[in-house]
Z-matrix of the N, CA and C atoms (Angstrom, degrees):
N
C 1 1.437
C 2 1.526 1 108.27
N 3 1.309 2 117.45 1 135.36
C 4 1.443 3 124.46 2 -177.09
C 5 1.522 4 109.51 3 -97.62
N 6 1.343 5 115.24 4 128.97
C 7 1.456 6 119.25 5 179.62
C 8 1.522 7 109.24 6 -111.23
N 9 1.291 8 116.95 7 144.20
C 10 1.453 9 121.39 8 178.48
C 11 1.522 10 109.49 9 -101.69
N 12 1.320 11 115.18 10 151.08
C 13 1.453 12 120.45 11 -178.86
C 14 1.528 13 109.50 12 -83.62
N 15 1.310 14 114.46 13 139.24
C 16 1.457 15 118.63 14 177.86
C 17 1.527 16 109.61 15 -92.90
N 18 1.302 17 117.00 16 161.41
C 19 1.455 18 121.62 17 -179.40
C 20 1.528 19 110.86 18 -64.81
N 21 1.327 20 117.64 19 -38.17
C 22 1.463 21 119.60 20 -179.99
C 23 1.525 22 110.76 21 -69.25
N 24 1.301 23 117.27 22 -34.14
C 25 1.468 24 120.85 23 177.74
C 26 1.522 25 111.38 24 -65.85
N 27 1.334 26 116.95 25 -41.72
C 28 1.463 27 121.35 26 179.16
C 29 1.535 28 109.93 27 -65.72
N 30 1.326 29 116.32 28 -45.83
C 31 1.466 30 120.07 29 179.04
C 32 1.529 31 111.42 30 -62.56
N 33 1.312 32 115.73 31 -40.38
C 34 1.466 33 120.16 32 179.19
C 35 1.539 34 110.30 33 -63.06
N 36 1.328 35 117.09 34 -42.98
C 37 1.456 36 121.54 35 179.62
C 38 1.529 37 110.52 36 -64.75
N 39 1.322 38 116.96 37 -44.87
C 40 1.461 39 120.27 38 178.03
C 41 1.526 40 111.59 39 -62.52
N 42 1.317 41 117.50 40 -40.13
C 43 1.455 42 121.35 41 178.46
C 44 1.523 43 111.21 42 -63.47
N 45 1.312 44 117.37 43 -42.30
C 46 1.471 45 121.21 44 178.37
C 47 1.526 46 110.45 45 -63.56
N 48 1.337 47 117.06 46 -42.75
C 49 1.468 48 120.56 47 179.65
C 50 1.526 49 110.37 48 -63.22
N 51 1.334 50 117.25 49 -43.80
C 52 1.468 51 120.52 50 179.01
C 53 1.521 52 111.89 51 -64.95
N 54 1.324 53 117.54 52 -40.61
C 55 1.467 54 120.13 53 178.44
C 56 1.527 55 111.19 54 -63.49
N 57 1.308 56 116.80 55 -42.31
C 58 1.465 57 120.20 56 178.46
C 59 1.528 58 110.11 57 -64.54
N 60 1.339 59 117.01 58 -43.49
C 61 1.464 60 121.25 59 -179.55
C 62 1.525 61 111.02 60 -60.05
N 63 1.327 62 117.06 61 -52.08
C 64 1.458 63 119.91 62 -178.43
C 65 1.527 64 112.01 63 -70.02
N 66 1.307 65 118.09 64 -31.06
C 67 1.460 66 120.35 65 175.85
C 68 1.517 67 111.51 66 -64.57
N 69 1.324 68 116.80 67 -44.30
C 70 1.465 69 120.72 68 178.03
C 71 1.526 70 109.99 69 -65.38
N 72 1.315 71 117.44 70 -38.21
C 73 1.456 72 121.63 71 179.58
C 74 1.531 73 111.32 72 -62.99
N 75 1.318 74 117.39 73 -43.45
C 76 1.466 75 121.54 74 179.17
C 77 1.523 76 111.23 75 -68.20
N 78 1.305 77 116.84 76 -43.96
C 79 1.467 78 120.80 77 179.59
C 80 1.527 79 110.20 78 -63.49
N 81 1.337 80 116.65 79 -38.25
C 82 1.465 81 119.93 80 178.84
C 83 1.516 82 110.98 81 -64.54
N 84 1.329 83 117.84 82 -40.07
C 85 1.461 84 120.33 83 179.22
C 86 1.524 85 111.83 84 -65.77
N 87 1.295 86 116.68 85 -30.06
C 88 1.465 87 120.13 86 -179.96
C 89 1.526 88 110.70 87 -78.23
N 90 1.325 89 117.03 88 -46.25
C 91 1.457 90 120.11 89 -171.58
C 92 1.523 91 115.19 90 -95.12
N 93 1.327 92 119.82 91 -12.92
C 94 1.465 93 120.96 92 -178.76
C 95 1.531 94 112.39 93 -63.19
N 96 1.338 95 120.10 94 -45.39
C 97 1.473 96 118.04 95 178.08
C 98 1.532 97 112.69 96 -61.96
N 99 1.303 98 116.89 97 -37.73
C 100 1.465 99 119.71 98 178.35
C 101 1.524 100 110.63 99 -65.35
N 102 1.324 101 115.96 100 -41.10
C 103 1.458 102 120.53 101 179.70
C 104 1.524 103 110.71 102 -65.95
N 105 1.325 104 118.36 103 -40.23
C 106 1.451 105 121.38 104 178.99
C 107 1.525 106 111.74 105 -67.30
N 108 1.324 107 117.45 106 -39.34
C 109 1.472 108 120.33 107 176.14
C 110 1.525 109 110.57 108 -61.83
N 111 1.322 110 115.53 109 -42.74
C 112 1.458 111 120.17 110 179.46
C 113 1.524 112 110.55 111 -63.54
N 114 1.331 113 116.76 112 -43.48
C 115 1.464 114 120.50 113 -179.32
C 116 1.529 115 110.72 114 -65.83
N 117 1.323 116 117.89 115 -39.35
C 118 1.462 117 120.90 116 178.40
C 119 1.523 118 110.96 117 -66.00
N 120 1.317 119 116.38 118 -38.97
C 121 1.464 120 120.51 119 178.86
C 122 1.523 121 110.76 120 -65.16
N 123 1.323 122 116.36 121 -43.31
C 124 1.469 123 120.71 122 179.47
C 125 1.527 124 110.42 123 -66.23
N 126 1.334 125 117.52 124 -40.69
C 127 1.457 126 120.14 125 179.07
C 128 1.519 127 110.58 126 -64.48
N 129 1.333 128 116.58 127 -39.07
C 130 1.456 129 120.31 128 177.59
C 131 1.521 130 111.06 129 -63.37
N 132 1.301 131 116.66 130 -41.22
C 133 1.464 132 120.36 131 177.62
C 134 1.525 133 110.63 132 -66.96
N 135 1.315 134 116.53 133 -38.81
C 136 1.468 135 121.19 134 -177.44
C 137 1.528 136 111.07 135 -66.37
N 138 1.328 137 117.13 136 -39.00
C 139 1.450 138 120.53 137 -177.23
C 140 1.518 139 112.42 138 -93.51
N 141 1.276 140 118.09 139 15.55
C 142 1.449 141 121.54 140 173.21
C 143 1.512 142 114.65 141 94.03
N 144 1.293 143 117.54 142 1.23
C 145 1.456 144 120.17 143 177.64
C 146 1.507 145 113.89 144 64.50
N 147 1.324 146 117.65 145 32.93
C 148 1.460 147 119.79 146 -176.20
C 149 1.514 148 111.59 147 -69.13
N 150 1.310 149 118.96 148 -31.01
C 151 1.463 150 120.32 149 -178.04
C 152 1.525 151 110.95 150 -66.56
N 153 1.311 152 117.09 151 -44.94
C 154 1.460 153 120.72 152 178.56
C 155 1.519 154 112.00 153 -64.17
N 156 1.332 155 116.67 154 -39.31
C 157 1.453 156 120.57 155 178.06
C 158 1.524 157 110.54 156 -67.01
N 159 1.328 158 117.27 157 -35.89
C 160 1.459 159 121.29 158 178.59
C 161 1.518 160 110.96 159 -64.74
N 162 1.329 161 116.83 160 -41.57
C 163 1.466 162 120.31 161 178.32
C 164 1.524 163 110.72 162 -64.42
N 165 1.311 164 117.47 163 -42.58
C 166 1.459 165 120.76 164 179.68
C 167 1.531 166 110.44 165 -63.93
N 168 1.337 167 116.32 166 -39.19
C 169 1.456 168 120.74 167 -179.74
C 170 1.533 169 110.14 168 -65.70
N 171 1.334 170 116.87 169 -39.49
C 172 1.460 171 119.60 170 178.61
C 173 1.523 172 111.49 171 -65.93
N 174 1.322 173 117.19 172 -37.63
C 175 1.448 174 120.56 173 -178.57
C 176 1.523 175 111.07 174 -71.07
N 177 1.321 176 117.18 175 -32.03
C 178 1.457 177 121.07 176 -176.61
C 179 1.523 178 112.99 177 -77.59
N 180 1.327 179 117.44 178 -26.90
C 181 1.458 180 118.97 179 -177.97
C 182 1.516 181 109.31 180 -79.85
N 183 1.323 182 115.64 181 124.46
C 184 1.464 183 120.56 182 177.97
C 185 1.518 184 107.82 183 -112.80
N 186 1.320 185 116.08 184 134.42
C 187 1.458 186 121.22 185 -179.11
C 188 1.523 187 108.72 186 -122.56
N 189 1.303 188 114.64 187 146.86
C 190 1.453 189 119.78 188 174.87
C 191 1.521 190 108.61 189 -76.86
N 192 1.310 191 116.00 190 154.55
C 193 1.451 192 120.46 191 -179.54
C 194 1.529 193 109.66 192 -66.68
N 195 1.329 194 115.97 193 129.41
C 196 1.450 195 121.28 194 179.97
C 197 1.511 196 113.94 195 91.47
N 198 1.327 197 118.64 196 -6.17
C 199 1.460 198 122.00 197 179.56
C 200 1.521 199 109.44 198 -76.18
N 201 1.311 200 116.77 199 135.57
C 202 1.456 201 122.00 200 -178.13
C 203 1.519 202 108.73 201 -116.78
N 204 1.331 203 116.04 202 129.94
C 205 1.460 204 120.57 203 175.15
C 206 1.522 205 108.22 204 -127.59
N 207 1.327 206 115.92 205 141.50
C 208 1.467 207 121.60 206 177.76
C 209 1.518 208 107.01 207 -113.82
N 210 1.326 209 115.41 208 116.28
C 211 1.452 210 120.34 209 -178.09
C 212 1.525 211 112.51 210 -86.00
N 213 1.324 212 116.92 211 -33.45
C 214 1.456 213 119.74 212 -174.44
C 215 1.516 214 108.73 213 -142.58
N 216 1.307 215 116.09 214 137.91
C 217 1.449 216 120.37 215 176.67
C 218 1.526 217 108.42 216 -76.29
N 219 1.329 218 118.26 217 140.09
C 220 1.462 219 120.05 218 179.07
C 221 1.520 220 111.03 219 -70.17
N 222 1.317 221 115.28 220 151.87
C 223 1.464 222 120.09 221 178.13
C 224 1.523 223 108.70 222 -72.14
N 225 1.322 224 115.68 223 127.21
C 226 1.460 225 119.51 224 177.43
C 227 1.514 226 107.92 225 -99.07
N 228 1.316 227 115.02 226 126.14
C 229 1.462 228 119.89 227 179.87
C 230 1.524 229 108.76 228 -96.77
N 231 1.311 230 115.83 229 132.43
C 232 1.455 231 119.93 230 177.17
C 233 1.513 232 108.02 231 -95.09
N 234 1.305 233 116.25 232 135.32
C 235 1.459 234 119.80 233 179.91
C 236 1.517 235 109.55 234 -92.84
N 237 1.295 236 115.43 235 146.39
C 238 1.449 237 121.74 236 179.56
C 239 1.528 238 107.75 237 -94.15
N 240 1.315 239 117.36 238 113.47
C 241 1.461 240 121.73 239 -176.94
C 242 1.528 241 112.20 240 -78.21
N 243 1.304 242 118.92 241 -13.99
C 244 1.461 243 122.18 242 -176.52
C 245 1.521 244 111.97 243 -95.48
N 246 1.308 245 117.51 244 35.17
C 247 1.461 246 120.69 245 -177.13
C 248 1.515 247 110.95 246 -74.53
N 249 1.306 248 117.57 247 -44.36
C 250 1.458 249 120.73 248 -179.18
C 251 1.508 250 110.22 249 157.85
N 252 1.318 251 114.75 250 -172.84
C 253 1.450 252 120.52 251 -176.69
C 254 1.518 253 109.49 252 -101.97
N 255 1.329 254 117.07 253 137.62
C 256 1.457 255 121.67 254 178.79
C 257 1.520 256 108.32 255 -82.97
N 258 1.340 257 116.70 256 130.33
C 259 1.446 258 121.78 257 -179.97
C 260 1.509 259 108.74 258 -118.12
N 261 1.320 260 116.62 259 121.34
C 262 1.449 261 121.90 260 177.52
C 263 1.525 262 108.32 261 -79.74
N 264 1.303 263 118.23 262 143.96
C 265 1.463 264 120.84 263 -178.02
C 266 1.508 265 110.01 264 -134.25
N 267 1.299 266 116.03 265 161.34
C 268 1.458 267 123.56 266 175.42
C 269 1.500 268 108.51 267 -123.09
N 270 1.336 269 115.73 268 145.49
C 271 1.463 270 119.33 269 176.78
C 272 1.510 271 109.42 270 -81.80
N 273 1.320 272 115.17 271 141.44
C 274 1.461 273 121.28 272 179.18
C 275 1.517 274 107.50 273 -106.85
N 276 1.336 275 115.69 274 126.83
C 277 1.463 276 120.34 275 -179.66
C 278 1.506 277 113.22 276 -82.44
């Protein structure tokens, strides 16, 4: 037997879908920041917490004004002089 949909049934279904959609949207806005904080905390613990230790180390080091410290030497690139000969050219019209 074939049943037809009534207008009130369609409206009721649409209303339920909209309520669920907006309910999930509101709940996500409330709990997403908490979930992200938790995930960041767990990731920090998983990888050894180096980021938190780095921040603490930066806060603990005090420097006098004008003091310069070099933590790492820059990479020096050596150029290869045997690449080839440079040829100057002119455009032909």
